[in-house]
Every structure is written in structure tokens, then in C-alpha cells.
DOZA-274634 format. One record per atom (N, C-alpha, C, O): residue number from 1; residue in three letters; atom name; x, y, z. Coordinates in nm, 3 decimals. Layout:
residues N
> NUM  ALA  CA  X  Y  Z
...
end
This chain:
residues 50
> 1  MET  N  0.429  1.694  -0.179
> 1  MET  CA  0.494  1.641  -0.061
> 1  MET  C  0.634  1.697  -0.047
> 1  MET  O  0.679  1.725  0.064
> 2  ARG  N  0.704  1.714  -0.158
> 2  ARG  CA  0.840  1.767  -0.149
> 2  ARG  C  0.843  1.907  -0.091
> 2  ARG  O  0.939  1.946  -0.025
> 3  ALA  N  0.738  1.983  -0.116
> 3  ALA  CA  0.731  2.120  -0.065
> 3  ALA  C  0.684  2.123  0.080
> 3  ALA  O  0.676  2.230  0.141
> 4  GLY  N  0.652  2.006  0.136
> 4  GLY  CA  0.609  1.999  0.274
> 4  GLY  C  0.462  2.027  0.295
> 4  GLY  O  0.415  2.039  0.409
> 5  ARG  N  0.388  2.038  0.185
> 5  ARG  CA  0.244  2.063  0.199
> 5  ARG  C  0.167  1.933  0.215
> 5  ARG  O  0.213  1.825  0.176
> 6  ARG  N  0.050  1.945  0.273
> 6  ARG  CA  -0.038  1.832  0.296
> 6  ARG  C  -0.091  1.781  0.162
> 6  ARG  O  -0.120  1.860  0.072
> 7  THR  N  -0.105  1.650  0.148
> 7  THR  CA  -0.160  1.593  0.025
> 7  THR  C  -0.312  1.592  0.033
> 7  THR  O  -0.370  1.619  0.138
> 8  GLU  N  -0.375  1.561  -0.078
> 8  GLU  CA  -0.522  1.551  -0.084
> 8  GLU  C  -0.566  1.405  -0.084
> 8  GLU  O  -0.677  1.374  -0.128
> 9  ILE  N  -0.482  1.315  -0.035
> 9  ILE  CA  -0.512  1.172  -0.041
> 9  ILE  C  -0.640  1.138  0.035
> 9  ILE  O  -0.717  1.053  -0.009
> 10  GLU  N  -0.662  1.202  0.147
> 10  GLU  CA  -0.783  1.173  0.225
> 10  GLU  C  -0.908  1.221  0.152
> 10  GLU  O  -1.009  1.150  0.148
> 11  GLU  N  -0.901  1.340  0.094
> 11  GLU  CA  -1.017  1.397  0.027
> 11  GLU  C  -1.051  1.326  -0.103
> 11  GLU  O  -1.166  1.327  -0.145
> 12  ILE  N  -0.954  1.264  -0.167
> 12  ILE  CA  -0.979  1.198  -0.296
> 12  ILE  C  -0.989  1.047  -0.277
> 12  ILE  O  -1.097  0.989  -0.290
> 13  THR  N  -0.879  0.984  -0.246
> 13  THR  CA  -0.878  0.838  -0.236
> 13  THR  C  -0.947  0.789  -0.110
> 13  THR  O  -1.012  0.685  -0.112
> 14  GLY  N  -0.935  0.863  -0.001
> 14  GLY  CA  -1.003  0.823  0.122
> 14  GLY  C  -1.154  0.819  0.104
> 14  GLY  O  -1.220  0.726  0.149
> 15  VAL  N  -1.208  0.920  0.036
> 15  VAL  CA  -1.352  0.924  0.009
> 15  VAL  C  -1.391  0.810  -0.084
> 15  VAL  O  -1.493  0.744  -0.064
> 16  LEU  N  -1.310  0.786  -0.185
> 16  LEU  CA  -1.337  0.676  -0.279
> 16  LEU  C  -1.341  0.542  -0.205
> 16  LEU  O  -1.428  0.459  -0.233
> 17  LEU  N  -1.250  0.521  -0.112
> 17  LEU  CA  -1.249  0.397  -0.035
> 17  LEU  C  -1.373  0.385  0.053
> 17  LEU  O  -1.428  0.275  0.068
> 18  LYS  N  -1.418  0.495  0.110
> 18  LYS  CA  -1.540  0.492  0.191
> 18  LYS  C  -1.662  0.460  0.105
> 18  LYS  O  -1.747  0.380  0.145
> 19  TRP  N  -1.671  0.521  -0.012
> 19  TRP  CA  -1.781  0.491  -0.104
> 19  TRP  C  -1.778  0.345  -0.145
> 19  TRP  O  -1.881  0.277  -0.146
> 20  GLY  N  -1.659  0.297  -0.180
> 20  GLY  CA  -1.645  0.157  -0.220
> 20  GLY  C  -1.687  0.062  -0.110
> 20  GLY  O  -1.754  -0.037  -0.136
> 21  ALA  N  -1.648  0.092  0.012
> 21  ALA  CA  -1.685  0.007  0.126
> 21  ALA  C  -1.837  0.004  0.142
> 21  ALA  O  -1.894  -0.100  0.175
> 22  GLY  N  -1.901  0.117  0.120
> 22  GLY  CA  -2.045  0.124  0.131
> 22  GLY  C  -2.117  0.041  0.025
> 22  GLY  O  -2.231  0.000  0.043
> 23  MET  N  -2.047  0.018  -0.086
> 23  MET  CA  -2.104  -0.063  -0.194
> 23  MET  C  -2.053  -0.207  -0.193
> 23  MET  O  -2.086  -0.286  -0.281
> 24  GLY  N  -1.971  -0.240  -0.092
> 24  GLY  CA  -1.917  -0.375  -0.083
> 24  GLY  C  -1.797  -0.401  -0.173
> 24  GLY  O  -1.766  -0.517  -0.202
> 25  LEU  N  -1.730  -0.295  -0.217
> 25  LEU  CA  -1.612  -0.309  -0.303
> 25  LEU  C  -1.485  -0.292  -0.220
> 25  LEU  O  -1.481  -0.211  -0.128
> 26  GLU  N  -1.382  -0.369  -0.254
> 26  GLU  CA  -1.257  -0.361  -0.177
> 26  GLU  C  -1.158  -0.259  -0.232
> 26  GLU  O  -1.088  -0.195  -0.154
> 27  LEU  N  -1.149  -0.243  -0.362
> 27  LEU  CA  -1.060  -0.147  -0.428
> 27  LEU  C  -0.915  -0.161  -0.381
> 27  LEU  O  -0.859  -0.066  -0.325
> 28  PRO  N  -0.853  -0.277  -0.401
> 28  PRO  CA  -0.719  -0.302  -0.345
> 28  PRO  C  -0.610  -0.208  -0.396
> 28  PRO  O  -0.520  -0.172  -0.320
> 29  ARG  N  -0.615  -0.167  -0.521
> 29  ARG  CA  -0.510  -0.077  -0.572
> 29  ARG  C  -0.523  0.061  -0.510
> 29  ARG  O  -0.423  0.123  -0.475
> 30  HIS  N  -0.644  0.109  -0.496
> 30  HIS  CA  -0.665  0.239  -0.432
> 30  HIS  C  -0.625  0.234  -0.285
> 30  HIS  O  -0.567  0.329  -0.233
> 31  ARG  N  -0.656  0.123  -0.218
> 31  ARG  CA  -0.618  0.108  -0.078
> 31  ARG  C  -0.465  0.107  -0.063
> 31  ARG  O  -0.411  0.167  0.030
> 32  ALA  N  -0.396  0.038  -0.154
> 32  ALA  CA  -0.249  0.034  -0.150
> 32  ALA  C  -0.192  0.175  -0.171
> 32  ALA  O  -0.101  0.217  -0.099
> 33  LEU  N  -0.244  0.246  -0.270
> 33  LEU  CA  -0.199  0.383  -0.297
> 33  LEU  C  -0.221  0.472  -0.175
> 33  LEU  O  -0.133  0.549  -0.136
> 34  TYR  N  -0.338  0.461  -0.116
> 34  TYR  CA  -0.372  0.540  0.003
> 34  TYR  C  -0.270  0.516  0.114
> 34  TYR  O  -0.219  0.611  0.173
> 35  HIS  N  -0.241  0.389  0.142
> 35  HIS  CA  -0.148  0.357  0.251
> 35  HIS  C  -0.005  0.397  0.219
> 35  HIS  O  0.070  0.438  0.308
> 36  LEU  N  0.035  0.387  0.093
> 36  LEU  CA  0.170  0.430  0.055
> 36  LEU  C  0.187  0.581  0.074
> 36  LEU  O  0.288  0.626  0.129
> 37  VAL  N  0.090  0.657  0.028
> 37  VAL  CA  0.100  0.803  0.041
> 37  VAL  C  0.096  0.843  0.188
> 37  VAL  O  0.173  0.929  0.231
> 38  ARG  N  0.008  0.781  0.266
> 38  ARG  CA  0.002  0.812  0.409
> 38  ARG  C  0.136  0.781  0.477
> 38  ARG  O  0.181  0.856  0.564
> 39  ALA  N  0.200  0.671  0.438
> 39  ALA  CA  0.331  0.637  0.497
> 39  ALA  C  0.436  0.740  0.457
> 39  ALA  O  0.518  0.780  0.539
> 40  LEU  N  0.433  0.784  0.333
> 40  LEU  CA  0.528  0.886  0.288
> 40  LEU  C  0.506  1.018  0.362
> 40  LEU  O  0.602  1.089  0.391
> 41  GLU  N  0.382  1.049  0.392
> 41  GLU  CA  0.353  1.172  0.467
> 41  GLU  C  0.415  1.168  0.607
> 41  GLU  O  0.445  1.273  0.665
> 42  GLN  N  0.434  1.050  0.659
> 42  GLN  CA  0.488  1.035  0.795
> 42  GLN  C  0.641  1.036  0.799
> 42  GLN  O  0.700  1.041  0.907
> 43  THR  N  0.707  1.031  0.683
> 43  THR  CA  0.853  1.026  0.681
> 43  THR  C  0.911  1.163  0.713
> 43  THR  O  0.844  1.265  0.701
> 44  ASP  N  1.035  1.163  0.754
> 44  ASP  CA  1.106  1.287  0.788
> 44  ASP  C  1.148  1.355  0.658
> 44  ASP  O  1.239  1.309  0.590
> 45  ARG  N  1.083  1.463  0.625
> 45  ARG  CA  1.114  1.534  0.499
> 45  ARG  C  1.231  1.630  0.513
> 45  ARG  O  1.269  1.693  0.415
> 46  THR  N  1.289  1.641  0.632
> 46  THR  CA  1.403  1.729  0.650
> 46  THR  C  1.532  1.665  0.601
> 46  THR  O  1.631  1.732  0.576
> 47  ARG  N  1.528  1.531  0.589
> 47  ARG  CA  1.646  1.459  0.540
> 47  ARG  C  1.638  1.442  0.389
> 47  ARG  O  1.531  1.411  0.337
> 48  PRO  N  1.749  1.463  0.318
> 48  PRO  CA  1.746  1.443  0.173
> 48  PRO  C  1.728  1.294  0.140
> 48  PRO  O  1.775  1.209  0.215
> 49  PRO  N  1.662  1.263  0.027
> 49  PRO  CA  1.646  1.121  -0.010
> 49  PRO  C  1.780  1.057  -0.041
> 49  PRO  O  1.874  1.124  -0.085
> 50  GLN  N  1.789  0.927  -0.017
> 50  GLN  CA  1.917  0.858  -0.039
> 50  GLN  C  1.912  0.772  -0.162
> 50  GLN  O  2.010  0.707  -0.195
end
């Protein structure tokens, strides 16, 4: 993410969440990780962290 490249969150955790949903599993920690990374991807990376 620091280099501005796309993460693999959808291909790894997103697929895991879809599989879990198909089996009736909620996977709350994976869902939280997925949403945190997606939110970080949306932040302005041109600004230095504070």
C-alpha cells in the first residue's frame, strides 16, 4: 500500500468471506480485516502519515 500498488485483499480475504458465507460462517475477524484494508486503500496516500 505504501508503494501505491493495489492490495490482494479481494483475491484472498474477499474469497474467504464468500466461501464462509456459502457455508453459513460469519468469520468476524476476517471481515474486520477486509474492511480495514479496504478503508486504507481509499485514503489519500499523497499525504504523509501523521
